[in-house]
Structures are given as C-alpha cells and as structure tokens.
N, C-alpha and C positions, 0 to 999 in steps of 0.2 A: 504494500499499500504506500503510495507516494503522497506525502503531506505537502500541501500548498497553502500558503497564507494569502488571504484576500481581504481588502477593507473597502468600506463604502459608507455613505451617509445612511442613517436609520430612517429612510423615507420610503414612500410607496413605490417609487421607481424601481427599487431593488427587491421587491417581493419575489420576482421570479427566481432570484438567486437563493433566497431563503427556502422557498418551496422545493427547489431542486435538491438542496442539501438535505432537508428534512425527509424527502422521499427517497433518499439514497441513490439518486441518479448519478452522482459523481463516484460514489463508492463502487457502483456497478462497473465502472471503468478502471477501478483500482486506484482511485484518487480520494484522499481525505482532504476535502476543501474546507479550510477553517476560516469562517467568516468573523470579522470584528467590526462592530459599528463604530464610526468615527463622527460624532456630532459636530466636531470643530470644522469639518469640511475639507475641501480640496487642498488648501495650503498645508494642513497637517498631514494629509495623505501623501503629498509630494515629498515632504520631509521624511516620512516613514519609508517610502520607496528608496530615497537616497541613502538612508541610514541602514538599509537592509532589514527593517522591521517587518516588511511585507514583500511578497513577490508580485502581487497583482493589486490593482486598485480601480474602482469605478469613480472616475474624476470628471470634473468639468473640463470641457475641451480647452477653453482659454487658459485655465490654471495650469494644466499639465504642459501645454505648449510653451507657456512662459518659463516654466521650470526647466524644460529641456533646453531652451535657448540659453539658459543660465548655467548649463553644464550638468544637469541631473542626467545620469546614464540610464535613461528610460525611453521606451518606444510606445507609441500608440499602436495597439494590435487590432482594434476594431472600433467602429462607431457602435454606441450602445443605444442611445436615444437620438432619433433622427430629427426630431422637432425641437423648436426653441424652448428654453426654460422661461417661464413667466416670473420675472423678479418683481414682487410687490415692493413698493416704496412706502415704508411705514413710519409713522410718528406716534408718540404717546397719544392716547385717546383724548386727553385733556389739554393737549398742546394748542398753541395759538396758530400753528401752521395750517393753512387751508388748501394751498396748492403746492405743487412741486417747485414752482418758481420762487416761493417763499423760502426755500431751503438753500438758496445760493449763499455761499460764505458761511454756512453752518458746519457742524461736525457730524460726519457719518460714523456710525458704529460698524465695525468690521470684525470678522472672526479672527483674522490675522492677515498680515501683508501677503499678497500673492493668492489670497482666497478669492472665490467668486464675488463675495460681498465687497471686497476691495476693488477688483477689476471692473465690476459692473458699475461702480460709482463713477468711473471715468466715462463709460459708455453713456450713462444717464447725463453726465455733465455735458458731454458733446451734444447729445440730443437737445439739451436745454440752451446750448450756446454759451455755457459758462467757461471761464478760464480754468482749465484743468490743473494748472500749476498751483492754484490757490486752494485746492481741496484739503480739508482737515479730517483726521481720523482718530478714532478711539478704539483700541483693541478690546474686544469683549469675549472672544473665544467661542462662545456658544449662544444659542437662542436664548437661554435663560440669562446669560450675561447681557444680551441686548435688551431684554425686558427691564433689567435693573438699571442699565445705563440710560434708557429713555425715560424711565420713571424718575431717576435722580437728577436728570438734566446734564449728565456728563457727555451725552451724545444727543443729537437732535433727530436723526432719522436712521433707518436700518433697512437694507435691501435683502430680502430672503424670498425663497420660493413661495409663490402665491398661495398654494393649497396647503402647504405645511404650516403657514402662519394664519390661515383662515380661522381656525378655532380660537386663536388669540385675539383676532379682530372681532369675532362673534361675541366674545365675553366682555368686550370693552376695555381691553388692555392696550391694544394697538388700534390705530386708525389708518387704513390704506388710502393713499392719495391717488396713486396710479399704478399701472404695471409697466415694466420696462423689459420687453422680451429680448433674449440674446439674438444677435444677428447671424446665428449659426446653429448647427445641431449641438445639443447641450452636453451630453454625457458620452464618454468614451471608456474603453477598457485599456488600461496601461499596464505594462510589465517592465520589470528591470531587465537590462541587457544581460546581466549575469544569469538570470533565469532563462532567458530566451536561448542563450548559447547552448545550454544543456538540456532544455526541456521543451523543445518545439512540439514534439509528438504529444506530450502531456497537455500542453496548451491547446493543441488541436482538438483533443478530446473534451477539454473544458468548454471551448467555444461551440463545439457541436452540441453539447448538452444544453448550454444556456440559450443557444439560438433556437433549439427545438422548443424550449419552454417559452421564450418570448414570442415566437411566431404563433403559438397557440394561446397565449395568455388571456387575450380579450375574449376568447371563446369558452373559457372555463365557466361552468354554470355558477351563477351567483357570485362571480368574482368581485362585483361592485360591493356587495354586502360584506364579503370577507375583508376587502380593503377598508371599508367604512368602520367596521368593528375593530380591526387591528390598529388602525392609525387614528381612531377616534375623530373621524370626520363625518360631516353630514353626507348622506347618501347622494343627494343631488349634486354636491360638490365633487364627489368621486366620479359620478357619471359624466360631469362636464370635463373633468381632468382626463378621463379615459378617451373621450371624444377628441381631445386636443393632442394626445400623446401617441407617438408611433415609435415602437422599438425597431432597431435595425439589426440585420444579420450580415452586414457587409462592412468593408473597410471605408474610412473616410476617403472622399475623392481628393485628388491632387488639387483640384480647383477650390474645394472648401478649405483645405490647408492653406493655400495661398491667400485666400480671402481673409481668413482669420489673422494670418501673419500681417497682411497689409494693414488691416484695421488696427491691430494692436501697435504696430510700428508707428503709425501716424499719431496715435494717442501717447506715444512715448512709454508704453508699457513693456516693450521689448527693445533692446538696443541693437539687435541684429536679426535678420531673417535667414533661416537655414534652408538648405535644399530639402525637398519633401522626403527624400530617402533617409534623412537623418532624424526625421520626426516619427515616421510610421514604418511598419514592417509588414511583410506578408509571409504567411506560413507555406 
C-alpha cells in the first residue's frame, strides 16, 4: 500500500475526494490517500508543498502559479474546477460601508500573503480602478480570524468564497456587498516535483479515481441534500452552487496558463512569466 498525503480546503468543492477515500476507491488501487483539511487556504498549502509536508494539494490556480514562479518545485497536474470561484466581498454587518467603492484605502483581511484572499484583493482593486500599490492588509489566517478582525475593526473587508460564507451572512455577522469572480478556472491539482519523479503511475491512478467521481458527482441521488447537511448550508444555496460549478477531468490549457500569467504580471503579483512547461505537467 502506497501512502500519499493530500491537502485541501474543508469546503464543498472537495467532497468528491472525501467520498472516494471513505468508499475505499483509492485503496482498491493500492493507495492510502491521507486527506488533511487546511482552513488557512492556498498560501498555507503552497508552503506545505514546498516544505515536503504534503505531496498533493487542491489549490487555487492563481496561488499555486504565483508560488511556482517564486521557485516552489511544484507542477500543476490537472485542472480540478473549470468554472470561476465567486469571491464574496464582505464587511461587518454593522459597518458603515455600503458599496465596494467605499472600501478604497481601507484594510483587507487576508488569510496570508500569497493566498486567494490576498491575490483577489488586487483583482477587485483593478476592477474598481483603485491604485493597487496602496492596498492594506491584515493577516487573519482563517475564516474565524476574519470574523474577529471585522468585528474588532482591525480589518474592514474580507474576500472569501460566496457559498462558504453565506451562512455567516445569513446570521448577520457579515454583510456581502458584491461578488468578484476569478477571471480563470479556480481550482487545480498540484504535486511536488519530487513526487512526480517517482510516482507518475501512482498519480495516474489517483487522477483516474477522482475524475470518475467528479464526472458522476452531480448525478449522485440527493447529493444536494448531502452537501447541505455536511456543510450546513441552505438547500437552495447548494443547488445554485451546483448549477454554477463544473468539475474538470483535463489539464489546464496553455492559453489559460498564459492568460493567468499575463493578468497577474500586469497586476505586479508575479515578477516573471514562465514557459507553460515549467508550470504544468502531463502524465
């Protein structure tokens, strides 16, 4: 039995992995896939890949791409979610901010530098026509940290996935001003180069299993109710999310990689653009 460590955010996007593990689909291929939830998000997961704490990670596209351009010995092995992520722009429910325009020159809560909440604040700033060099940040690590930061006033707004934060909006802790979708497919599967060198066949089996699960995921009877119960979300919200979300079973296209790099380079989020072959791999 080959043990492989994998990490991802504890969100509804990753339920196919949890189901496949619980149903023994990887063990049937001789693989003990050990999943660990990382609520801190992509920045933390990229650090874990770099430090050898995990072999695989389900990361945000922009976050792992930035990390690779900075020297992290990692490759994108497959697109995981082909549709954009809907980043809600949240403020404390009792704050005086009424529109996103009101947030110019205020402080954004982020999980950590290099995370999606950090990088997407630049995308939002560009959308609003703000000067990105004047953005201010407060590191909060987790969603709970963001709740405390907005409550105490150490940060003014927080960008996080719309549906994950919807229950916090519903109970009157956050107020969502708008959504800011990613201009690219949102999640990818990333692997360390050291793992790829020795375990391409193992990775091939892992991808075959997860691709089977994701291709059939929406057709599972009552999957909407399962998701609603497990992630404590309203059934109508889960149904809307399922309509908006498309899982992928193929690699990111070279065109998509170039588009993401061009976008991030123009925003000053990466200092160099790499050849596509240095960012992705094929089995």
